N, CA, C and O of each residue as an XYZ file, in Angstrom:
476
protein
N      -1.539     19.527     10.271
C      -0.896     18.035     10.201
C      -1.052     17.468      9.001
O      -2.155     17.155      8.553
N      -0.093     17.320      8.474
C       0.095     16.478      7.412
C       0.672     14.730      7.663
O       1.651     14.448      8.354
N      -0.019     13.918      7.075
C       0.300     12.521      7.157
C       0.694     11.815      5.878
O      -0.221     11.706      5.062
N       1.653     11.407      5.600
C       2.201     11.084      4.361
C       2.777      9.401      4.131
O       3.944      9.167      4.445
N       2.167      8.609      3.743
C       2.833      7.333      3.573
C       3.268      6.973      2.002
O       2.656      6.954      0.935
N       4.732      6.679      2.437
C       5.808      6.221      1.321
C       5.899      4.619      1.268
O       5.397      4.066      2.247
N       6.446      3.795      0.304
C       6.884      2.683      0.738
C       7.562      2.097      1.469
O       7.560      0.868      1.386
N       8.430      2.787      2.494
C       9.132      2.560      2.990
C       9.052      3.744      4.505
O       9.752      3.478      5.482
N       8.409      4.626      4.507
C       8.020      5.205      5.534
C       6.877      5.921      5.803
O       6.104      6.214      4.891
N       6.616      6.331      7.286
C       5.434      7.278      7.534
C       5.791      8.817      7.885
O       6.154      9.049      9.038
N       5.714      9.817      7.013
C       6.013     11.090      7.299
C       4.982     12.242      7.742
O       4.232     12.764      6.918
N       4.998     12.635      9.225
C       4.314     13.343     10.124
C       4.977     15.217     10.078
O       5.864     15.816     10.687
N       3.883     15.628      8.920
C       4.435     16.950      8.993
C       3.547     18.101      9.715
O       2.506     18.581      9.265
N       4.145     18.413     10.854
C       3.428     19.398     11.749
C       3.454     20.551     11.198
O       4.438     20.846     10.518
N       2.258     21.579     11.378
C       2.367     23.005     11.348
C       2.669     23.827     11.807
O       1.982     23.956     12.820
N       3.667     24.939     11.674
C       3.975     26.211     12.356
C       3.387     25.994     14.329
O       3.997     25.857     15.389
N       2.436     26.046     14.069
C       1.653     25.747     15.447
C       1.616     24.767     16.187
O       1.380     24.865     17.391
N       1.822     23.773     15.646
C       1.752     22.698     16.184
C       3.722     22.148     16.382
O       4.109     21.361     17.246
N       4.214     22.516     15.819
C       5.768     22.717     15.999
C       5.906     23.428     17.301
O       6.633     23.052     18.221
N       5.096     24.561     17.303
C       5.727     25.603     18.582
C       4.972     24.796     19.593
O       5.616     24.511     20.603
N       4.070     24.486     19.543
C       3.482     23.647     20.986
C       4.029     22.339     21.284
O       4.063     21.889     22.430
N       4.389     21.824     20.430
C       5.360     20.273     20.811
C       6.843     20.191     20.859
O       7.386     19.104     21.055
N       7.452     21.165     20.710
C       8.725     21.809     20.704
C       9.057     20.636     19.608
O       9.098     19.542     20.172
N       9.241     20.578     18.560
C       9.146     19.336     17.793
C       9.015     19.729     16.465
O       8.233     20.638     16.186
N       9.815     19.050     15.423
C       9.768     19.171     13.881
C       8.501     18.256     13.254
O       7.415     17.971     13.758
N       9.163     17.865     11.773
C       8.439     16.845     11.470
C       9.181     15.491     11.471
O      10.406     15.482     11.354
N       8.437     14.283     11.607
C       9.078     12.889     12.375
C       9.047     12.219     10.577
O       8.460     12.717      9.616
N       9.546     11.479     10.602
C      10.248     10.422      9.455
C      10.148      9.011     10.309
O      11.013      8.870     11.174
N       9.151      7.924     10.147
C       9.227      6.966     11.028
C       9.160      5.485      9.523
O       8.260      5.200      8.733
N      10.604      4.877      9.738
C      10.712      3.772      8.776
C       9.610      2.535      8.711
O       9.605      1.912      9.772
N       8.945      2.173      8.011
C       7.505      1.767      7.951
C       7.734      0.035      8.896
O       6.901     -0.711      9.412
N       9.456     -0.070      8.754
C       9.395     -1.369      9.753
C       9.447     -1.294     10.761
O       9.318     -2.329     11.415
N       9.720      0.309     11.615
C       9.238      0.502     13.363
C       7.645      0.478     13.516
O       7.232      0.359     14.669
N       6.941      0.553     12.747
C       5.420      0.548     13.054
C       4.895     -0.777     12.935
O       5.049     -1.566     12.003
N       4.125     -0.948     14.215
C       3.383     -2.114     14.212
C       2.241     -1.768     13.724
O       2.042     -2.074     12.548
N       1.499     -1.265     14.240
C       0.086     -0.618     13.868
C       0.143      0.142     14.109
O       1.200      0.662     14.468
N      -1.870      1.168     14.037
C      -2.524      2.433     13.869
C      -3.663      1.898     14.160
O      -4.137      0.866     13.684
N      -4.437      3.098     15.510
C      -5.585      2.796     15.830
C      -6.100      3.938     15.569
O      -5.405      4.880     15.188
N      -7.712      4.037     15.777
C      -8.404      5.075     15.639
C      -9.047      5.288     16.990
O     -10.224      5.645     16.945
N      -8.478      5.130     18.237
C      -8.801      5.251     18.900
C      -8.051      6.283     20.314
O      -6.861      6.594     20.265
N      -8.941      6.703     21.477
C      -8.386      7.805     22.335
C      -7.640      7.260     23.240
O      -8.330      6.328     23.653
N      -6.536      7.258     23.879
C      -5.943      6.370     24.379
C      -5.910      7.303     25.984
O      -5.897      8.531     26.060
N      -5.904      6.580     26.866
C      -5.989      7.606     28.361
C      -4.963      8.659     28.734
O      -3.751      8.443     28.746
N      -5.545      9.832     29.043
C      -4.346     11.159     29.020
C      -3.965     11.034     30.457
O      -4.250     11.693     31.456
N      -2.896      9.497     30.146
C      -2.236     10.112     31.655
C      -1.734     11.211     32.396
O      -0.758     11.814     31.950
N      -2.116     11.465     33.175
C      -2.074     12.328     33.951
C      -0.439     12.598     34.550
O       0.198     13.646     34.666
N      -0.068     11.115     34.878
C       1.484     11.170     35.682
C       2.281     10.865     34.759
O       2.452      9.664     34.549
N       3.146     12.050     33.774
C       3.759     12.041     32.973
C       4.722     13.173     32.987
O       4.497     14.364     33.202
N       6.081     12.436     32.655
C       7.021     13.702     32.491
C       7.077     14.279     30.726
O       7.372     13.673     29.696
N       6.683     15.591     30.954
C       7.016     15.753     29.661
C       8.788     16.489     29.449
O       9.512     17.001     30.303
N       9.021     16.272     28.016
C      10.271     16.563     27.863
C      11.022     16.568     26.620
O      11.725     15.572     26.447
N      11.037     17.456     25.719
C       9.742     18.799     26.436
C       8.117     18.938     25.574
O       7.738     18.394     24.537
N       7.607     19.630     26.244
C       6.114     19.444     25.760
C       4.983     20.731     26.395
O       5.137     21.584     27.269
N       4.163     20.490     25.757
C       2.735     21.635     26.409
C       1.698     20.588     26.581
O       1.406     19.665     25.820
N       1.078     20.996     28.015
C      -0.261     20.373     28.192
C      -0.834     21.146     28.961
O      -0.465     21.691     30.001
N      -1.929     21.173     28.296
C      -3.172     22.139     28.970
C      -3.935     21.315     29.301
O      -4.441     20.647     28.400
N      -4.312     21.041     30.685
C      -5.471     20.022     31.166
C      -6.626     20.142     30.372
O      -7.022     21.283     30.133
N      -7.433     18.879     29.777
C      -8.513     18.552     29.342
C      -8.775     19.875     28.050
O      -9.777     20.552     27.822
N      -7.654     19.865     27.501
C      -7.562     20.785     26.113
C      -6.435     20.083     24.996
O      -6.724     19.681     23.869
N      -5.168     20.057     25.597
C      -3.894     20.372     24.622
C      -2.888     19.260     25.441
O      -2.537     19.338     26.618
N      -2.567     18.296     24.539
C      -1.419     17.435     25.122
C      -0.291     17.748     23.493
O      -0.618     17.371     22.368
N       0.641     18.291     23.738
C       1.973     18.189     22.862
C       3.237     17.869     23.324
O       3.711     17.902     24.460
N       3.688     17.563     22.285
C       5.283     16.593     22.628
C       5.415     15.659     23.273
O       4.416     15.020     23.604
N       6.652     15.276     23.656
C       7.501     14.512     24.267
C       7.010     14.124     25.121
O       6.251     14.989     25.558
N       6.971     13.036     25.824
C       6.188     12.438     27.400
C       6.494     10.841     27.817
O       6.207      9.840     27.160
N       7.119     10.919     29.025
C       7.450      9.566     29.280
C       6.703      9.566     30.449
O       6.725     10.401     31.353
N       6.039      8.556     30.352
C       5.037      7.732     31.447
C       5.079      6.086     31.765
O       6.147      5.477     31.818
N       3.791      5.453     31.966
C       4.138      4.244     32.637
C       3.877      3.477     31.274
O       3.911      2.256     31.427
N       3.605      3.926     29.884
C       3.444      3.440     28.701
C       4.618      3.633     27.729
O       4.596      3.270     26.553
N       5.635      4.237     28.336
C       6.871      4.243     27.638
C       7.278      5.449     27.190
O       6.922      6.393     27.895
N       7.947      5.717     26.186
C       8.045      7.364     25.570
C       7.359      7.325     24.476
O       7.288      6.461     23.603
N       6.631      8.786     24.647
C       4.929      8.996     23.779
C       5.484     10.565     22.936
O       6.157     11.522     23.321
N       4.833     10.231     21.686
C       5.016     11.841     21.201
C       3.510     12.290     21.216
O       2.847     11.352     20.772
N       2.936     13.051     21.456
C       1.852     13.505     21.395
C       1.724     15.008     20.389
O       2.552     15.917     20.454
N       0.698     15.013     19.625
C       0.005     16.166     18.857
C      -1.689     15.908     19.143
O      -2.486     15.377     18.370
N      -1.895     16.344     20.216
C      -3.629     15.808     20.243
C      -4.561     16.998     21.053
O      -4.029     17.412     22.083
N      -5.726     17.523     20.750
C      -6.915     18.050     21.550
C      -7.672     16.979     21.881
O      -8.039     16.092     21.110
N      -7.909     17.075     23.086
C      -9.272     16.321     23.817
C     -10.227     15.710     23.365
O     -10.556     14.532     23.503
N     -11.028     17.169     22.387
C     -12.254     16.645     21.757
C     -12.386     15.929     20.365
O     -13.365     15.347     19.899
N     -10.880     16.168     19.715
C     -11.123     15.647     18.135
C     -10.588     14.174     18.441
O     -10.137     13.700     19.484
N     -10.799     13.584     17.121
C     -10.631     11.880     17.037
C      -9.392     12.098     17.048
O      -8.855     13.173     16.781
N      -8.580     10.550     17.523
C      -7.164     10.552     17.713
C      -6.978      9.457     16.862
O      -7.867      8.620     16.707
N      -5.645      9.381     16.168
C      -5.011      8.224     15.605
C      -3.782      7.810     16.627
O      -2.979      8.697     16.917
N      -3.642      6.722     17.084
C      -2.736      5.895     18.038
C      -1.658      5.052     17.024
O      -2.025      3.955     16.603
N      -0.333      5.577     16.641
C       0.601      4.614     16.079
C       0.996      4.005     16.933
O       1.213      4.698     17.927
N       1.269      2.713     17.078
C       2.053      1.806     17.898
C       3.509      1.799     17.408
O       3.573      1.523     16.210
N       4.593      2.004     17.944
C       5.768      1.774     17.009
C       6.769      0.616     18.088
O       6.537      0.358     19.269
N       7.838      0.103     17.274
C       8.527     -0.725     18.219
C      10.338     -0.476     17.725
O      10.535     -0.561     16.512
N      11.315     -0.248     18.425
C      12.281     -0.331     17.990
C      12.585      1.346     17.467
O      13.610      1.419     16.788
N      12.029      2.376     17.627
C      11.862      3.662     17.263
C      12.451      4.768     18.326
O      12.948      4.296     19.349
N      12.442      6.094     18.188
C      12.589      6.977     19.440
C      11.457      7.006     20.407
O      11.694      7.391     21.552
N      10.116      6.600     20.036
C       8.886      6.582     20.649
C       8.130      5.460     20.694
O       7.910      5.106     19.536
N       7.476      4.514     21.716
C       6.559      3.578     21.946
C       5.324      3.839     21.321
O       4.755      2.856     20.848
N       4.691      5.114     21.193
C       4.108      5.411     20.475
C       3.651      6.892     19.950
O       4.181      7.920     20.372
N       2.738      6.878     19.101
C       2.721      8.447     18.666
C       0.817      8.394     18.782
O       0.183      7.342     18.717
N       0.166      9.822     18.968
C      -0.921     10.010     19.591
C      -1.074     11.566     18.596
O      -0.277     12.488     18.767
N      -2.248     11.645     17.544
C      -2.334     12.603     16.738
C      -3.830     13.002     16.814
O      -4.831     12.530     17.353
N      -3.632     13.747     16.278
C      -6.034     14.702     16.179
C      -5.034     14.706     14.591
O      -4.122     15.507     14.386
N      -5.332     13.981     13.935
C      -5.500     14.496     12.192
C      -6.620     14.759     11.579
O      -6.553     15.121     10.404
N      -8.168     14.613     12.360
C      -9.052     14.854     11.520
C      -9.435     13.846     11.056
O     -10.274     13.503     11.889
N      -9.420     12.878     10.077
C      -9.711     11.502      9.646
C      -8.871     10.445     10.075
O      -8.141      9.785      9.335
N      -9.030     10.280     11.559
C      -8.357      9.221     12.172
C      -8.393      7.723     11.467
O      -7.560      6.963     10.973
N     -10.066      7.722     11.737
C     -10.392      6.232     11.253
C      -9.735      5.939      9.814
O      -9.194      4.859      9.576
N      -9.811      6.843      8.996
C      -9.474      6.606      7.582
C      -7.730      6.571      7.456
O      -7.125      5.924      6.601
N      -7.168      7.327      8.396
C      -5.509      7.123      8.478
C      -5.675      5.445      8.941
O      -5.584      4.621      8.031
N      -5.813      5.169      9.736
C      -5.563      3.932     10.472
C      -6.026      2.770      9.429
O      -5.574      1.646      9.211
N      -6.624      3.172      9.123
C      -7.032      1.822      8.064
C      -6.259      1.929      7.033
O      -5.869      0.924      6.439
N      -5.885      3.296      6.622
C      -4.688      3.034      5.471
C      -3.267      2.482      5.891
O      -2.592      1.663      5.268
N      -3.024      2.984      6.841
C      -1.448      2.702      7.528
C      -1.417      1.386      7.742
O      -0.319      0.843      7.621
N      -2.567      0.572      8.100
C      -2.748     -1.219      8.680
C      -2.551     -1.870      7.356
O      -1.908     -2.883      7.077
N      -3.283     -1.026      6.558
C      -3.350     -1.720      4.772
C      -1.912     -1.917      4.564
O      -1.394     -3.034      4.576
N      -1.235     -0.761      4.362
C       0.360     -0.463      4.139
C       0.961     -1.373      4.707
O       1.422     -2.269      4.000
N       1.098     -1.411      5.796
C       1.541     -2.457      6.661
C       1.175     -3.848      6.117
O       2.022     -4.612      5.653
N       0.127     -4.075      6.184
C      -0.275     -5.864      5.713
C       0.210     -5.920      4.434
O       0.428     -7.065      4.040
N       0.491     -4.864      3.517
C       0.753     -5.488      2.373
C       2.468     -5.459      2.185
O       3.092     -6.071      1.318
N       3.070     -4.527      3.302
C       4.469     -4.729      3.286
C       5.109     -5.811      3.893
O       6.272     -6.120      3.636
N       4.365     -6.422      4.722
C       4.318     -7.922      5.893
C       4.573     -8.969      4.594
O       5.603     -9.616      4.403
N       3.376     -8.963      3.760
C       3.300     -9.992      2.501
C       4.429    -10.183      1.734
O       4.915    -11.289      1.499
N       4.943     -8.918      1.261
C       6.150     -8.888      0.250
C       7.145     -9.265      0.610
O       8.117     -9.260     -0.145
């Protein structure tokens, strides 16, 4: 997966395998809809409705889910570092990814958001 920040949007491009297991293509989220990002692993809520998605217990969670936390998009493996992106007023309430450099990406997203707010 590739995550790219522009002046007005956050772009998430999934690789072919990630697209296949998540039943989803690329995501392009306007920065005005991004609240913040964190490099933490949220609880893997086992009581969630996949719509559509793939879930292999204790290994992989990918696709769209509806849970008590709201509508979520996941493309994450259990053992990898996690990047959680909190959204408002968009298709999902949060996006959870396993991009590799979660802490660095969370810092970069928050820095860009802070700069966008100060303008």
